[in-house]
C-alpha positions in Angstrom: 4.7 -50.5 -29.6 3.7 -51.9 -26.4 6.4 -50.1 -24.7 5.6 -46.8 -26.2 1.9 -47.3 -25.0 3.2 -48.1 -21.6 5.3 -45.0 -21.5 2.3 -43.0 -22.4 0.1 -44.5 -19.9 2.8 -43.9 -17.2 3.6 -40.2 -18.2 0.4 -39.0 -16.6 1.4 -40.6 -13.4 4.6 -38.6 -13.3 3.0 -35.2 -13.8 -0.4 -35.8 -12.2 0.5 -33.7 -9.1 2.0 -30.9 -11.1 -1.1 -28.8 -11.9 -2.3 -29.2 -8.4 1.0 -28.2 -7.0 1.3 -25.1 -9.3 -2.2 -24.0 -8.2 -1.3 -24.5 -4.5 1.9 -22.4 -5.1 -0.2 -19.5 -6.3 -2.2 -19.3 -3.3 0.6 -20.3 -1.1 2.6 -17.2 -2.4 -0.1 -14.8 -1.8 -0.5 -16.1 1.8 3.2 -15.8 2.5 3.5 -12.4 0.8 0.3 -11.1 2.8 1.8 -12.5 6.1 5.2 -10.8 5.5 3.9 -7.5 4.7 1.7 -7.7 7.8 4.7 -8.5 10.2 6.7 -5.7 8.4 4.1 -3.1 8.6 2.5 -3.6 11.8 5.9 -2.1 13.2 6.3 0.5 10.6 2.7 1.7 10.5 2.5 2.0 14.2 5.8 3.8 14.5 4.6 6.3 11.6 1.4 7.1 13.6 3.4 8.1 16.6 6.2 10.2 14.9 4.3 13.4 15.2 3.7 12.9 18.8 7.0 11.3 20.2 9.5 13.1 18.1 8.4 16.7 18.4 11.7 18.5 18.9 12.0 20.7 16.0 9.2 18.6 14.4 11.8 15.9 13.7 9.1 13.2 13.3 7.0 15.0 10.8 10.0 16.3 8.8 11.6 13.0 8.7 8.3 11.4 7.4 8.1 14.2 4.8 11.8 13.7 3.6 10.9 9.7 3.7 8.0 10.3 1.1 9.8 12.9 -1.0 12.6 10.4 -1.5 10.0 7.8 -2.1 8.5 10.0 -4.9 11.9 10.3 -6.7 13.0 6.8 -6.3 9.6 5.6 -7.7 10.4 7.1 -11.0 13.1 4.6 -11.4 11.6 1.6 -9.4 10.1 -0.2 -12.2 13.6 -0.4 -13.8 15.3 -1.6 -10.7 12.4 -4.2 -10.0 12.9 -5.6 -13.6 16.6 -6.0 -13.0 16.4 -7.4 -9.6 13.3 -9.5 -10.2 10.1 -9.0 -7.9 11.2 -11.4 -5.2 14.6 -9.9 -4.6 13.2 -6.4 -4.7 10.8 -7.3 -2.1 13.5 -8.7 0.2 15.8 -5.9 -0.4 12.9 -3.4 0.2 12.5 -4.7 3.8 16.0 -3.5 4.8 14.8 0.1 4.6 12.1 -0.2 7.0 14.2 -2.2 9.6 16.7 0.8 9.3 14.2 3.4 9.9 12.7 1.4 13.0 16.3 1.2 14.3 17.0 4.8 13.9 14.0 5.6 16.2 16.0 4.0 19.0 18.1 7.2 19.0 16.1 9.9 17.1 18.4 12.6 16.0 18.8 14.6 12.6 21.9 12.3 11.9 20.0 8.9 12.3 16.5 9.6 11.1 17.2 11.9 8.1 19.7 9.3 6.4 17.4 6.4 7.3 14.4 8.2 5.8 16.2 8.9 2.5 17.2 5.2 2.3 13.7 4.3 3.1 12.3 6.2 0.2 14.5 4.0 -2.1 13.4 0.6 -0.2 9.9 1.6 -0.2 9.8 2.2 -4.0 11.0 -1.1 -4.9 9.3 -3.1 -2.3 5.9 -1.5 -3.4 6.5 -1.8 -7.1 7.6 -5.4 -6.4 4.5 -6.2 -4.3 2.0 -5.0 -7.1 4.1 -6.8 -9.9 4.3 -10.0 -7.9 0.6 -10.1 -6.9 -0.7 -9.3 -10.3 1.7 -11.8 -11.9 0.6 -14.6 -9.4 -3.2 -13.5 -9.9 -2.8 -13.9 -13.8 -0.9 -17.3 -13.7 -3.7 -18.5 -11.3 -6.4 -17.2 -13.6 -4.8 -18.8 -16.6 -4.2 -22.3 -14.7 -7.7 -22.4 -13.4 -9.3 -21.0 -16.5 -10.9 -18.3 -14.3 -11.9 -14.7 -15.0 -8.7 -12.6 -14.6 -10.4 -9.5 -13.0 -12.1 -11.7 -10.4 -8.8 -13.5 -9.3 -7.0 -10.1 -9.3 -9.7 -8.7 -7.0 -9.6 -11.7 -4.7 -5.9 -11.7 -4.3 -5.8 -8.0 -3.7 -8.5 -8.4 -1.2 -6.5 -11.0 0.7 -3.4 -9.0 0.5 -4.9 -5.7 1.5 -7.2 -7.2 4.1 -4.1 -8.7 5.8 -2.1 -5.6 5.3 -4.6 -3.4 6.9 -4.5 -5.6 9.9 -1.1 -4.2 10.4 -2.8 -1.1 11.9 -5.0 -3.2 14.4 -2.1 -5.5 15.6 0.7 -2.8 15.6 -1.4 -0.2 17.3 -2.7 -2.6 19.9 1.0 -3.4 20.6 1.6 0.2 21.0 -1.5 0.7 23.3 -0.4 -2.2 25.4 3.2 -0.7 25.8 2.5 2.9 26.1 -0.7 2.8 28.0 1.1 2.8 31.5 1.7 6.5 30.9 5.3 5.8 29.6 4.3 6.9 26.1 6.6 9.9 26.2 9.5 8.3 28.1 12.7 6.7 26.7 12.2 3.3 28.4 8.6 3.0 26.8 9.4 3.8 23.3 12.7 1.8 23.3 10.9 -1.4 24.3 8.4 -0.8 21.6 10.8 -0.2 18.9 12.8 -3.4 19.9 9.5 -5.5 19.7 9.0 -3.9 16.1 12.6 -4.7 15.0 11.9 -8.4 15.9 8.5 -8.4 14.1 10.4 -7.0 11.0 13.0 -9.6 10.9 10.4 -12.3 11.1 8.7 -10.7 8.1 12.0 -10.5 6.0 12.7 -14.2 6.7 9.3 -15.0 5.7 9.7 -13.1 2.4 12.7 -15.5 1.4 10.1 -18.5 0.9 8.3 -16.7 -1.9 8.8 -18.3 -5.4 10.5 -16.5 -8.0 8.2 -15.0 -10.6 8.5 -13.0 -13.7 6.0 -10.1 -13.7 6.8 -8.8 -17.1 5.6 -11.4 -19.5 8.8 -13.5 -19.6 11.0 -10.4 -20.7 13.6 -11.2 -18.0 16.1 -8.8 -16.9 17.8 -6.1 -18.9 20.8 -7.3 -21.1 23.9 -6.8 -19.2 25.9 -5.7 -22.4 23.4 -2.6 -22.8 25.3 0.5 -22.8 24.9 3.5 -20.5 23.0 5.4 -23.0 20.4 2.7 -23.6 20.0 2.1 -19.8 19.2 5.6 -19.3 16.6 5.7 -22.2 15.1 2.6 -20.7 14.7 4.1 -17.3 13.2 7.5 -18.7 10.8 5.6 -20.9 9.7 3.5 -18.0 9.0 6.5 -16.0 7.4 8.7 -18.6 5.6 6.3 -20.9 2.5 5.8 -18.6 1.9 9.5 -18.6 1.2 9.4 -22.2 -1.8 7.0 -21.7 -5.1 8.9 -21.1 -6.4 6.2 -18.6 -3.4 6.8 -16.4 -3.9 10.7 -16.5 -7.4 10.1 -15.5 -6.6 7.8 -12.5 -3.6 10.1 -11.1 -5.9 12.3 -9.3 -7.5 9.4 -7.5 -4.1 8.0 -6.7 -3.0 11.3 -5.3 -6.1 11.6 -3.1 -5.5 8.1 -1.7 -2.1 9.3 -0.6 -3.4 12.4 0.7 -5.9 10.7 2.7 -3.5 8.4 4.2 -1.2 11.1 5.4 -4.2 13.0 6.8 -4.9 10.1 9.0 -1.3 9.6 9.9 -0.4 13.2 10.8 -3.4 15.3 11.0 -6.2 13.1 12.4 -3.8 11.6 15.1 -2.4 15.0 16.0 -5.5 17.3 16.0 -8.4 14.8 16.8 -7.3 11.8 18.5 -4.5 13.0 20.8 -6.6 15.9 22.5 -9.5 13.8 23.0 -7.8 10.3 24.1 -4.2 11.2 24.9 -0.9 10.0 23.2 -1.7 6.3 24.3 -5.1 6.6 22.6 -3.4 6.9 19.3 -2.8 3.3 19.2 -6.5 2.4 20.1 -7.9 4.8 17.5 -5.6 3.4 14.9 -6.4 -0.1 15.8 -9.9 0.5 15.1 -9.1 2.1 11.9 -7.1 -0.9 11.0 -9.7 -3.3 11.7 -12.2 -1.6 9.7 -9.8 -1.0 6.9 -9.1 -4.8 6.9 -12.7 -6.0 6.9 -13.4 -3.4 4.1 -10.4 -4.7 1.9 -11.5 -8.3 2.3 -15.1 -7.5 1.5 -14.2 -5.1 -1.5 -11.8 -7.6 -2.9 -14.4 -10.4 -3.0 -16.8 -8.1 -4.8 -14.4 -6.9 -7.3 -15.0 -8.5 -10.8 -14.4 -5.7 -13.3 -14.7 -2.0 -13.9 -18.4 -1.6 -13.0 -17.9 -3.1 -9.7 -14.8 -1.2 -9.2 -16.7 2.1 -10.1 -19.5 1.2 -7.3 -17.1 0.4 -4.7 -14.7 3.6 -5.3 -17.7 5.7 -5.4 -18.9 4.2 -1.9 -15.5 4.8 -0.4 -15.3 8.4 -1.6 -18.7 9.2 -0.3 -18.0 7.8 3.2 -14.7 9.8 3.6 -16.5 13.1 2.3 -18.9 12.5 5.2 -15.9 12.4 7.8 -14.2 15.5 6.1 -17.3 17.6 6.1 -18.0 16.6 9.7 -14.8 17.7 10.8 -14.9 20.9 8.8 -18.4 22.2 9.8 -19.6 20.6 13.1 -16.8 18.7 15.0 -15.3 19.9 18.5 -13.5 18.0 21.0 -16.1 17.1 23.9 -15.8 15.5 27.1 -17.5 12.4 28.4 -18.4 9.2 26.4 -19.1 11.1 23.0 -15.5 12.6 23.2 -14.2 9.1 23.2 -16.9 7.6 20.6 -16.6 10.3 18.0 -12.7 9.8 17.3 -13.3 6.0 17.3 -16.2 6.2 15.0 -14.3 8.8 12.6 -11.3 6.4 12.5 -13.7 3.4 11.5 -15.3 5.4 8.6 -11.7 6.5 7.4 -10.5 2.9 7.6 -13.2 1.9 5.3 -12.5 4.4 2.8 -8.7 3.4 3.0 -9.6 -0.3 2.4 -11.6 0.8 -0.7 -8.9 2.8 -2.3 -6.1 0.2 -1.6 -7.9 -2.6 -3.1 -9.5 -1.0 -6.0 -6.7 1.1 -7.2 -4.4 -2.0 -7.3 -7.0 -4.0 -9.1 -7.7 -1.4 -11.6 -4.2 -1.0 -12.4 -3.8 -4.8 -12.7 -6.7 -4.9 -15.0 -5.9 -2.0 -17.4 -2.1 -2.0 -17.7 -0.9 -5.6 -18.9 2.0 -4.4 -21.2 4.0 -2.5 -18.5 2.8 -3.7 -15.0 5.8 -2.5 -13.2 5.8 0.9 -14.7 1.9 1.4 -13.8 2.7 0.4 -10.2 5.5 2.8 -10.2 3.2 5.4 -11.2 0.9 4.4 -8.4 3.6 4.9 -5.9 5.1 8.1 -7.4 1.7 10.0 -7.1 0.8 8.5 -3.7 4.2 9.3 -2.0 4.3 12.8 -3.5 0.9 13.6 -2.2 1.8 12.0 1.2 5.0 14.1 1.4 3.2 17.2 0.6 0.9 16.7 3.6 3.8 16.0 6.0 5.7 19.2 5.0 2.5 21.3 5.0 1.3 20.1 8.3 3.3 22.3 10.5 2.4 25.5 8.5 -1.4 25.2 7.8 -4.5 24.8 10.1 -6.6 21.8 10.2 -9.6 23.6 8.5 -7.3 24.4 5.5 -6.1 20.8 5.2 -9.7 19.7 5.2 -10.7 22.1 2.5 -7.7 20.8 0.4 -8.9 17.2 1.0 -12.4 17.8 -0.2 -11.3 19.7 -3.2 -8.9 16.9 -4.2 -11.5 14.2 -3.5 -14.0 16.0 -5.9 -11.4 16.1 -8.7 -10.4 12.7 -8.1 -13.9 11.2 -8.3 -14.8 13.2 -11.3 -11.7 12.0 -13.2 -12.4 8.4 -12.2 -16.0 8.4 -13.3 -15.2 9.9 -16.6 -12.8 7.1 -17.2 -15.2 4.4 -16.3 -18.0 6.0 -18.2 -16.0 6.6 -21.4 -16.9 4.5 -24.5 -13.1 3.6 -24.6 -13.3 1.8 -21.1 -16.5 0.0 -22.1 -14.8 -1.7 -25.1 -11.8 -2.5 -23.0 -14.2 -3.9 -20.2 -15.8 -6.2 -22.9 -12.4 -7.4 -24.0 -11.4 -8.2 -20.3 -14.5 -10.2 -19.9 -14.0 -12.1 -23.2 -10.3 -12.8 -22.0 
């Protein structure tokens, strides 16, 4: 009996560090995930901003981005099944290879290098982003459960940290671009070659960092598909994963806002840098303006994530982000013209800051909203997020050479009004009020 009691007394000493270690692992993984994405996307984001200005021959840069996001759209339809099969961590690591290859193709930008790289990056991007959403949400849920915290608050905080760090890629990456291209070599081979070599080194470090993540099952312990399943079952599973979320009214009401978030990002990358920043500040000024955009994006992401606790706060934050972006779009449509002097420099930077605030809002709140509402099929819901974001982004890149800035602004404003109307209806409906009460209770 004494020996049994002794074992009972000793048992807690063996496992005393386990809960603390587990909680540390949750936050550690978010730090690693955020840092890895910063290193990878500071390279890709800055390169993407420059595509429409450095690869201008036959619109190679813009067309490559259009192909990339079109490929991204199609592969996102099956990305949730791929992520389930590989696991979120393996999907994240494999996804980095597409970004590395795309940057490498810019060292020798031709149709034969950039188009295949863009097609592959579409696949890689689909699994890395579905993997990211699944991994972060799974980590947040585990942390909330282990710490006995409100799930919505933890999801908001983790998304705030991730998107705040991620938005920093625009600041860091574009400052690197500004430093390396500001000497007037922005259009020369030597300037861009050095820039892309630096970007490849950054991406390599990000990929190595990703390997230190703990493995997590983002699908409630369902694991990977049974390897003995026949081909027919596999096809049905993929189709169900891609289509099932579209039968959910909540997803249908969120889709316009998701699509607008993709439109506004592509607008900044393609139209804003080409028609607003470059005429006022030059090619080298693109890096400076996008650094401002990234800085305000990061600050807003961190703040919005900290403020998120449930659907009411999401509603207020999204409404504020939509309002500030509407101000910029109306300003460009009705009043703005390129001017000289100090104001000619200040105006593009001010608009970049406001657009960055809006982007920070949409990134954090959409991810948090999906994490709160779609618990049964997290991978499928995040796949839909990327399907509609990438589709709308591809539309902008393909349309860009053929329509005017004014026409694009009208499209953006129309899309914003539809998106906000659908989102407000979602959050105001009695169905979502009941769901919110359930979320608070759990």
